[in-house]
LOVOTI-24833 format. One record per residue: z negated, y negated, x of N, C-alpha, C in turn; residue in one letter. Coordinates in steps of 0.2 Angstrom, whole numbers, plus 5000, padded with zeros to 4 digits. Each point is the difference from the previous one (the first is absolute). Layout:
ZYXZYXZYXA ...
//
This chain:
492949984922500250065000499850055006X 499950064997499850075003500250064997X 500749985000500250074996500850035006X 500250044999500650035003500649954996X 500650015003500650004997500250024995X 500049984994500250034992500650055002X 499850064997500650055001500350025005X 499849985005500350005007499950095002X 500550035005499850075002499950035008X 499650035001500150025007500450065001X 500649995002500450065001499950035007X 499850065000499950035006500550055002X 500250015008500550045001499850015008X 500250085001499750025007500349975005X 500649995002500149965005500649985000X 500349925001500549985001500149945006X 500649995004500049945004499749964999X 500149954995499749944999499949994994X 499349994997499949994994500349924997X 500149975004500249934998500850024999X 500450045003500650004997500150054994X 499650045000499850074993500049944995X 499349965000500149954994500449964998X 500550005005500449954999500650014997X 500550075001500150044997499950024993X 499350015000499850024991500149944996X 499849945004500249944994500749984999X 500250035005500749974996500450054996X 499550064998500350064996499749994991X 499449985003499350024994499749924999X 499850004995499749944999499150014999X 499949975007499450005003499349964996X 499550034999499349944998499949985006X 499949935001499949965005499050025002X 500150025007499350035002500350075002X 500550044999500050085000500250005007X 499550055002500050025007500450065001X 500150005005500450075005499450035005X 499950035001499450045006500250075002X 500149995005500050085004499550005006X 500150075000499650035006500350015006X 500649985002500450015006500649955000X 500049945002500449965001500350015008X 500650024999500450015005500349945007X 500149964995500449945004499849944998X 499249984998499749944997500149935006X 500149964996500449955006499349934998X 500149965005499549954999500449925000X 499849945001500449975001500449995006X 500849984999500449995004500450085003X 499850044997500050085001499750045005X 499449955001499350045003500050074997X 500050055004499750084997499350004998X 499750034995499450014998499950065000X 499450015003499750085003499650024996X 499950044996499750044993499850075002X 499550045002500050074999499950034992X 500550045000500150034991499350024997X 500049964996499350034995499349965001X 500049965007499449975001499949934998X 500749974998499849915001500449994992X 500149934997500349994994500749965001X 500450034999500750005003500449984992X 500249954997500249984993500449925000X 500350014996500349934996499949984993X 500049954999499949984994500549934998X 500250024992500549924999499649964995X 500349945002499749944994500749964999X 499849964995500749974997499649924998X 500049975008499849945000500549944998X 500349994993500749985000499949914998X 499249995001499949924999500149985007X 500150035007499850005005500749965003X 499949945003500649985002500450055008X 500549985001500150055005499749975006X 500149935000499749975007499350015000X 499650014996499250024999499850065001X 500750035002499750095001499550025003X 499849985004499350035006499450004998X 499849964990499550034999499950064997X 500750044999500050085001499650025005X 500149985005499450055006499449965001X 500149944997499049995000499950034994X 500150034995499950054994499750065002X 500550035004499950075004499750015005X 500049955004499550015007499349984998X 500049954996499149994997499850064996X 500450044996499750054995499850075004X 500349995007499950065004499649995004X 499749925000499249975004499850024996X 499749984994499550004992500050095003X 500450054999500150075001499450035006X 500249985005499750015007499449985001X 499949914997499249995001499550034995X 500350044994499450064997499750035005X 500450025008499750065002499749965008X 500449965001499949965009499849944997X 499949975007500049945002500349965004X 500249955001500549985007500650014998X 500349994991500650005000500449945001X 500550005002500449934999500850034997X 500549945000500650004998500349985008X 500550035002500350005006500849974997X 500049925000500849994997500450045003X 500750004997499949984994499750064994X 499850055002499750054993499950075005X 499849975006499550075004499350014997X 499650044999499350004999499750025005X 499449985003499750025005499450005000X 499650075003499249965000499750005008X 499849945002499949975004500749985005X 500050065006501049995001500250055002X 499950034994500450085000500449994992X 500550025000500449984995499950114996X 499849974993499950054997500450024991X 500649945001500350004994500649965002X 500650024998500849995001500349984993X 500249945000500550004992500749985002X 500450004994500749995003500249984993X 500149934998500049964994500950014999X 500450034996500849994998499949974994X 500349934999500249944996500650014997X 500249994992500750034998500149924995X 500449975002500149934997500649994997X 500249974994500549994997499949914997X 500549955002500049955001499449975003X 499649964997499449965003499550045000X 499950064996499350045001499950065001X 499550025000500050095002500150054995X 500450054999499850044997499550064999X 500150015008499450074999499750005008X 499750035000499550005005499850085003X 500450025005499650075002499549995007X 499450025000499550005004500050065002X 500150025007499750055003499550005004X 499550044999499249995003499850065004X 499950005006499750055004499449985001X 499450044999499249995001499950075005X 499649985004499750085005499350004997X 500150074998499150034995499950045006X 500150045000499750075001500250025007X 500749965004500450035004499250005007X 500150045004499550025006500249965007X 500950035002500049985004501049974999X 500449955004500249974999500550015008X 500550004999500650035004500649965001X 500149954997500649975002499849945006X 500549965002499849955004499949944997X 499550004993499849944997499549975007X 499949954999499449995004499449994999X 499750004992499450005001499850034991X 500250044998499950054994499250014999X 499950014993499250024999500050024992X 499750044997499850034993499549994999X 499850014994499449984997499550055003X 500350075001499350065002500149975008X 500249985003500050005007499549955000X 500049954995499349955000499450004998X 500050064994499650014996499550075001X 500650045004499950094999500050034994X 500249984994499950014995500850014998X 500050074996500750024997500049964992X 500849984998499949964995500750054993X 499650014994500550014996500649954999X 500650045001500449955001500549984993X 499950054993500049974994499749954998X 499250005002499649944997500149925005X 500150025006500449945004500449984996X 500750034998500549974997499949964994X 499550044994499949974996499549935000X 499550005004499949915002500649975003X 500350035004500349965005500649964993X 500350034995500450014995499749924996X 499350015001499649964994500049935004X 499850015008499949945004500749964998X 500650045000500949974999499849974996X 499950024991499949974996499849944999X 499349995002499649955001500249945004X 500350025006500549925004500550004996X 500450054999500649974995499849944995X 499650014996499849994994499649925003X 499850005007499849955002500449935001X 500750065003500649965002500349954994X 499750034992500449974996499649944996X 499350025002499549954998499849945003X 499950025006499549955004500450035009X 500749974999500450005007499549955006X 499849954997499449975004499650035005X 499550054995499550065003500350045004X 500650024999500550065004500149985009X 500349924998500149985007499549985004X 499349994995499549965005499750085004X 500050064996499750065002500550045005X 500749975001500350035004500049965007X 499849944999499749975006499250035001X 499650004996499450005003500050085004X 500550044997499950075004500450025007X 500449945002500750015004499650035007X 500250045002499950025008500049955004X 499549975003500049965005500249924999X 499749994992500249944998499549935003X 500249975004499749955003499650015005X 500450045004499550045006500549985005X 499849985006500650005006500150075002X 500849995001500250095000500549985006X 500450065000500449995006500750044995X 500649985004500550024995500750025005X 500550034998500750015003500549964996X 500449975003500649944996500449995006X 500650024997500750005006500050025007X 499550075001500049995005499449975005X 499549984997499549975004499450004995X 499449985002499450014998499949934997X 499650004996499649924996499550014998X 499549965001499449994997499949954994X 499750034995500149964995499650024993X 499849974996499650004996500450004992X 499950064995500350024994499749934996X 500449974999499849974993500249984994X 500250074998500350004993500650035000X 500250024993500650034999500549974995X 500749985001500149954995500550054995X 500249964995500250024992500650065001X 500249995008500850055002499650055002X 499450025002499650055004500149995008X 500449945004499849985005499449995003X 499650035005499449995003500049945003X 499749974999499849915004499550015005X 500149975004499349995005500249945003X 499349995004499949935003500050025010X 500350015004499949995007499649955003X 499950045005499549975006500149915000X 500749995000500349935001500049974993X 499750024996500049984993500549994998X 500650045002500750014996499950064994X 500449974995500050034992500650064999X 500050055001500450064999500050054995X 500550024998500150024994500450065003X 500150084998500350075001500150034994X 500750035000500250054997499750075000X 500350054999499650075001500550015006X 499550045004500450025008500349965003X 499849934998499949945005499449995006X 499550034998499549995004499550074998X 499550015006499550064998499749995004X 499350054998499349965002500050055007X 499749975005499650055006499550025001X 499850074999499350024999499850005007X 499350024999499649995007500150065005X 500350064996500150055007500749985003X 500449964997500549985004499849935004X 499749974998499949945005499650035007X 499750074998499550025007500850025005X 500250044997500850035002500249945005X 500249954996500349945004499649985006X 499449984998499549995006500150045009X 500150074995499950055007500549995004X 500749994996500649985005500249935002X 
//
């Protein structure tokens, strides 16, 4: 399929604290069409996974949320929505640059730098999801970053080009639709693509777990969204969100100097 969500809207607002919060409140009072987007030029309290802040200069990047109604998805398998959205962002960015990957659970990187963050909020009734609100921030035209985030990057910094944000939003909306259709029609392909494009999959890496460092290789992600890895001692481990973090080369250098 190669068309956008039928009858979906793109609702533009000048400023809001959080597009996820705005869209959630709107969905409680309005009969929104699946795929409807809230996009803003200035998100003042953007959030990431576990409440991390998201820096975005007003008018320079994509900051938006999209609503989906994946009512056939069981609550225990809700991580598949993270795969849908992160792969859609991967597809979008791969139109412009190489070296794109999905860093578990759903950040998107170019090489070792973070170019996009995603916040997935799933709503459950009984055993199944009722709706999903996905907040997406993609660094497009920002030239400098001022927060203490260790490794941000934008398309403009990588390519030296300036991009039309409306065109970027339309293209990314289409990529979300295509990956959402894949979830419905070919889940195996979606799961395979997520692993294929996973940051540092199959490569010896260093992690920080429970106050200590761990050398291991990522071997997969289970149906509950837990990161699976094998240590140098051939131990198999699985970690949930915020139980493990990557150690980057700059951090390794600092450790060696101390």
